[in-house]
N, C-alpha and C positions, 0 to 999 in steps of 0.2 A: 503396482507402480505408484510412486509418490507424485502428487500434483504439486509441482514446484511453483506454480503461480497462485492458485486459489487456496491451497491448504498445505503449505510447506511444513514438514515435520520439524525443521530446525527453528521455527518461530513459536512453537508451543512450549510453555513452561512445564515444570514438573507437576503443576496442579491443573493442567488442561486449559489454562488461560492463554490466549494468543497475545503476542506482544502488541498488536494493534489495539486490542481491548484495553490493555494497561496504559498505552499512550493516550488513547481517547479519554480515559478516566482522569488523567492528570492535567489535561489541557483545557483551556476555555474553548468555546465554540470557534471563535476567530482563530485561535492558535491551531486548533485541530484542522480547520479548513486550510490554513497555510501549510501545515505539515503535508497534507494530502496533495495540495497543488505542487509543492516542492518535489514530491516524489514523482508526480506525472512528468514534470520538466526533466528531472534527472534521468528517468528511464528512456524518454524520447531522445534526449540529448546524446546519450551514449550508445544507442541501440546498434549502430553500425560497427562500433569498436568492441562492444561487449554485449553478448546475449542475443543479438539479432531479433528474431520474431518473439522469442520469449520475453525480452525486455519490453517490446511493444505490448505484449499481453499483460505484463506487470503494470505498465503505464495505464492501460485500460482498466485494470482492477482498481487502481487508485482513483482514476477518474470516475468510475462507477460509484465508489464510496463517497466521493466529493459531491456528486449529483444527489445521492441519497441524503446527505446530512446538511446540504446548503439550505439556508433560510434566506429567502429572497425578500 
């Protein structure tokens, strides 16, 4: 069974590179942190209308990445 939160098949490219890796490579640190923050907000904002608990798990996934990359 596919893990639609942590390892979604549809986000992998033909060469095994995940979309999040390509996005990170193209953005500055500040831009990437903003991207991650925006996704946290998006998934929390709409969880009752779309996705329910899965949307909250996705928000947590992005928040965990933000915590990992944030430079204080």
